[in-house]
N, C-alpha and C positions, 0 to 999 in steps of 0.2 A: 718596601723601599726603605734602604737604609742610609749608608755612609755616604756624604758630598765626595767626590771625587774630581781633582784637576779642574775646578773653576778657574774661568779666565774671562777677560776682556778681548773679543777678537773680531774684526771685520765688522766692527760698528754695534757688536752685541753681547751681550753676557752668555755664556754658554755653562751651563751646568749637567755635569756628569753625576750620576749616582747609583750605589748599589741597587740590584732589582733582579726580583724573582719573576719573570713571566709565566712560571706555572701554576703559582697559588700565593697567596696571602699571608706567607710566613716564610721564616729565613731559609736559603738553599738556593743550589743553582745558580750563582750570582751572574747576572751581566751587566754592562753598564747602559742604562738607559740615557736620555738626552735629551735637554729642553734648554730653549733662548728666549731671551727678554731684550727688548732695547731698553730698560726703563729700571729693573731690578722688581718690577711689580708685576707686570702682565708677562705671562710665560706660556709658550707656545710647545707642545711636546712633538718630537721628531723621532725616527724609529729608532730602536736599538742600536748605539754604536759599536760596542765590543762584547764580542760573545765568547763563550768557550770553544774551543777547537779541539775535536774529538781526536784521541789518540795524542795530544801533544801535552805541552808543558803546563798549560791552562786547563786541562780537560776537565777539572772539578771546580772549577770556576775562577774568574776574573776578579780579583779583591780589589782592595783600595789603591789608588795610585795619586801621582800628581803631575804638574806640567813640569817638563825640563825646560828651563829658562835660558835664554841666551845662545838659541840656536835659528837658524833661516826657515826650515821647514816645522812646523807644529808637531811637537814630540811629547807622548806621555811616558811614564813610568809606573809601572804597577805591579802587583803580587799575581802570581799563577799560582793554584794549585792542584794538585793531583793526587789522587789515594797511593798509599805506599807500604811497605812495610814496619813493625814499630820500629828496626834499627836505622830507617831511614827519615822519620817522621821529625817534624822540626815543630809540630803543635803537640804538646805534652798531651798522650793518651788519645790523640784522635786519629791517628793513622795518617796523617796528611803531610805532604812534604812543600814547603813554598819557596818559590824561586822568583827572582825580580826581572821583570821582563819591559820592553822597549817596543813601542809601536809608533808610527808616523803617519801624518794624513797631507794628503794634496788636495783635500776636498775643501773649496771654500766655505763650507757648512760644518765641517769637521763631523760630519757624519758617515764618514768610510774609513779605516785605520787599517794601514800595513803592519802585521807584527814581523819582528826580526825571526830567522830561523830558529835561534836558540835563546835562551836566557842571557840576560848581560852579569847576573849574578846565579850561578846554577846552585850554589851552598854556601851556608854559614862559613865564617873564617875558621879554617881546619882549628883543632882543638879547645874549641869552646864549647861548653855544655851550655847550650841556650834554652829559654823557653818559649822561643817563638821567632820569626823571621819576616817581618811583613810590613807594609806601608810606607814605600819610599817617599822621601822629603826633600828632593834636590834644591838646590842654590848655586849660583854663580858667582865669583868674586875675580874679577881680572880675567885672567886666561886658564882660570881652574874651575872646574865642578866641584861639589861637595855634595854629598847625599848622606841622609840620616836613615836607617832602618829601625822601627820598632823591633824592641827584642827584651832581655832579661836573663838573669841568671838565678839557677834554682837555690831555693834559700839565701839569697843575697837582695835580690830587688830587680826592678825593670830599669831599661836601660835603652837609650839611642846609639846604636852602632854608626860610628862615622867612616865614610868612603871618600876617597879624593878621586879624580879623572881628569886626563888632558882631553879627552876627546866626548865625553858623556857617555863613553859606551864601553871603555876598558876601565874598570874600576879597581881599586887598592884600599886594602883595610886598614885603618889605621889603629883605633882605640874607641872605646865608649865617648862621644861628645857628652853626655850626662848620665847619670845614674843615681837609684833610688833606692828606698829599703823595703825589704819585705814585710809584711805586717805580721809575720810568724803565724799564719792561717795555713791549712792543711788541704784545702779544697783540689781537685783535680786539675780545673782550670787554673792556671798561673795567673791571668788577668786578676782573678778574683782576689787574689793574695798579694798584689802588688809585685809578683815575680816576672810580669808581663807589661811593658808597654805598648800600647796600641795606638795607631793613627798619630804618629808625631807629626808637629810642625814645627820651623823654626824659622823665624825672618828678623829683622831689624827693625825696628820703632823708634821714631826720633832719635834719639843718640845711646839707646839700649838695644838688646836682644830679646827676644819672646820666645819661649820654649812651651809648646802645647801639647799635651799627650792625654790619652784616655786607659784609665785603669782603676780597678776595684769598684767598676759600674758609674764612675765620674770624670769628670773633664779637669784636670788642673793646669793652672798656668805660673810659669814662673818669668821673673824679668831678672834681667842680669847683664854680666859683661862676656861677650865672645873674645878669647885672648886669639889672636890671631897667629900670634908666637907659638903657641902649644898647643892651638886649635881645639882649646874646650871651652865648654860654656860654665861658667861661675855665677850660680844663682844669688842675686842680693833679696828679692822680695818673692814671694808665692802666696797663690790662693786657690779658690776654688772657682772655674769659670761658671758653673753654673749649679745649682742647688735641687735640680730636680730631672726630669725625663729627657735629658740633653746629651748627647753621646757622638763620638767621632768625628769632629771638627775637620776643617779645612779652610784655610786663607787664600785671598788673591789682593792683588793690585789692581785696582780698576783705572779706567782712562782719566780720573781726577786726581789719582795718586793716593785715593784712599785704601787703607789696609781693611778688607772687609771679610768678613766671618761669616762660614756657614755650619750648619750645625743640624744633626738627625734630630729629630723629635721622635722619642719611642712611645710604644704602645705600655699601658700598663694594665690593657687587659689579656685576656689567655689567648694562647694561638687558637683555639676552638672557636673564641667570640670573633678573632679576626677573620677568621673563614666565612663565616656565618655573613660577617659585614662585606666580605670580598676585597678589603684593602686592609693595609697597615703601614704605618711610619707617614712622617711628613719632614717637609724641610721648613726648619724654624725660620723666623723673621730675619735677615741679615744684619750684621752688627759691624759698625765702624769701630774700629778699636783705635784708643790714643794711649796715652800714661800721664796719671795724675801726678802733681807735685812731688808725692811720697813714693813715687816709682810703682803703683800699684796700676793694673791695667783698668782702664775704662770702657765702657761699653756702651753704644746709643745705637737707636735704628736710625737708619740714613734720612735725612730730611725728606726725599720725596714721596714717602708714605703719608706724608701731611694732607696730600692731594687726595688720598682716598676719604678724606672726611666730607661728610655732609652737613654739618652745623651741630651747634650745641644742644643736646637732648637731656631729658631728665631719666632716661632708661636708655638701655642697648637694646636694639633691635635686630631680631633674627640672629644672635648669639653672632655678632658683628662690630665690634665698637672698640673704643680707645677711652681709657681714664686717664688723667692728669690731675695730681694731688700733691699739696704741699701741708704738710703738719708740723705745729711746734713738739719739740723733743723735750720733755721734761719730766714730771712727777705724774703727770695725770694720764690713766688709762684711755686708749683711745682704738679704733680701727675702721676699715673699710668692707663691706662685705657687697657681693652679687647674690641677689636673691630672687628666685621664682617665687611668686606667691608669698608664704609665708617661709619657706625653706631656704636654707642657706647655701648656696654652690660652692662658694668660694670666699675665703674669709683672710683678712689682713688683722693681727692682733698687735698694738703695743703696750707694753705693762708697764711705762718708766723704767727702761732700763736701757742698756747699751745695744741691745737685739730686739728684733721684729720677728713676728711668726706669720709665715705665708703659706697658706695650704699646709699648714701641720709643721713644717720646717722652720727653724729658725737660723737666721740670718744674722749678720753683724750690721750693725746700725754707724754709719758717719754722716753726723748732720754738717749742712755747711756753717761758716763763721757765724753766721744768724741763728743758729740753732735749729734751721728745717731741714726736716727729712722730705725728699720728694720720692715719688712713686709714679712710675708709667707702666700702664696695664694694658694690653691687649688682648680680647679673646676673638678667637676665629672656630666657630664650630664646638669642638671639644678642645682645644688647645687655648691655653692661658698663659702668656709671658709676661712677667713682672719683672720691671728694673727698678732698682732702688737706689738712687743716689749716682745711677750711671755706673755702678761698682759693683754691686750683687744683683745676680738675675736669678729668678725661681721660674721654671718652664715644669706647667703641670697640665694634666689630662682630667678635665671631668666630662664624663659620659652621662651623668644623670639627665634624664629629660628635662627640659623648661619651658614654661610660657612663652608665646612669642617675645612678651616685652620683659627683660630682666632688669630688675631696678637696683642701683648703686647707691647703697645706704652709708653714711657716716654713722659709728657707733661711738659711744662714750663721750668724753669731754668736748664740747661744740667749741668751746674757746682756744683748743689746739689745733683746729682746722683753719689753716691760713687760704689757700684755695682748693676747690674742687671743680673740674670740667669733664663732661660726659661727649663724646662725640659717637655719633652713628657712622659707620664705615661700609663704604660700598664694597660688595664680595668681589671677587676679581674674575670670577663665572659665575652663570647661572645655575650649572649643575655641580657646586661645590659641595662635597662630601662634609656630612657635619658629625657623623656619631662614629 
């Protein structure tokens, strides 16, 4: 599994669709799998919701998509792909053509979808030499729909192409909503060189707008203003959404009005190892998004997840736990380690500077007004997600086998530690995959 697609709260349930290869634990033959949950925590898998249609515009795969808001019948927009000649390709060097497609559902469980006979966008804007054309993200303002499509320009940079529509089906290209810069790399894949932005997401948050996109194997956020006069996004602040194995995010608004973000936890083992394991990919913990006073993006795990705690412990049982820690930022070196016996599985190091090293990656550190930094860490099988001051996040994979009990150890200056709590967490299923 990989990219989350068209998450929504509908009929009293959270619906998650996601990219899925039914034939192997490696990328390919993209379908949309489907799962539902009443509470964000406990999920039930349903049959595959969307499959490629032989001989049609999505014969090679149903790629990422989004909910089309503001319509009476549940509707999705997604990217369909077919194999094509080099002259017709929209993905550089791949021989693949991307089109934007629409499907509707009258099924109260959203399990069955009806595709339109043809795509709503059959080609990129004429005359534009683009590096890709996928992952639509629509929204509605008044009586008008808008849609951003992930794209970019050779040796210029990634971009989100902006379209407008009066009915959600017939679309007119306007201009780039936002554009980035090429990193001057020469790799074949334009995503790796910053010439292509994948999986854009654009939405209002408090009194600003937020743009998210995936490129250069990372996910970026930008906060700024959307000028409704010239219909362009003007960035004010930006940063990394995650410093680790997290990609292709997609957000939704739930019944409580929260902007909830979903993301794909990537594997860091080889495809051959994934085939042996029989599975690959997972969905990260959902994140509730908000803005800080400095107009930076803040991310917190929903409060519902505290219900999984089974009490404070001195160690983590069965690789399923949560750690809450606060420490004083100053001159003293200190840190936190997850240990199996005498071996370190995962480490957080602070060396008395304005940054902290987590799982080998350096993250900026922004202590509160009392000079305290807060760390919230979750471990579930091979996945470790660490939130620092609700501002920086590191998602890591740890496949190293461990003892049943993982020790949580504070290292370095003892007087720097303010609080440390360790919780055991109840796994959501008895047959949870752990490696």
